[in-house]
C-alpha positions, 0 to 999 in steps of 0.5 A: 675119397670114396664114400661107402653108401652101403654102410648106412641102411634105413631098414634097421630093426633092433628088437627086444626079444626078451620083452615079449617073453617077460611081458604081455603087451597092452598097447603099442605106440611109436615114439621119436628119440632125441639123439645127438650127432653121432648116435644116429650114424651108429644106429644106422649101422645097427650098433645098438641094443635095447635088451636091458632098457626101460622107460621112466617118467621124469617130471612130465617127460618120458625117458629111456634108460639103458639103451646102448648105442655104441660109439661111431667108429669114424667119429672124432674125439667128441663122441657120445655116451653109450648108455645116457638117458634119452628123451622120448618124443610123444604128444602130450595126451599120450604122455598123460595117458601113459603116466596115468596107466602106469601109476594106476594099474601097475603097468610098465613101459617097455621098449620093443624095437628101434627102427628108421622110418621112411623119412630117415628118422629114428623111432622107438616102438614102446609098449604099455606092458603087464608082467607075465606070471611063471605059468604064462611064460610056460604057456608061451614057450609051449606055443612057440614049440608047437609052432616050430613043430608045425613049420617042420612038418610042412617042410 
């Protein structure tokens, strides 16, 4: 039985592109994710999505809801749920600061990207974000188009 060593990768970058369009990021923080057995293997294969995910507080802890991690193909009958709520691991001070800002200023916590760090741990980059207005969205589209045009001119 030979193992396929290239199947798992440590340079996984699963991004939430929609978040940068919908929100203006105020502050970004790296958080750990509590995963069960086969979830980390699916994540290493790149079979996850955070497009519809969001973060919320339950008591004094932060959770992510709607993060979709596909079942691991090599798993036995005891596989994980695809969209279960997963606890995020942050320091107590950071949790208190985030909770105060979300309650006070009407900010929200948005997942930006999931990646595997150099030690092989799954990390989630979350951002304290403020919703953009329609004219802000138009402005960001205009800037993106201008940047694309400049890139075409250079080539």
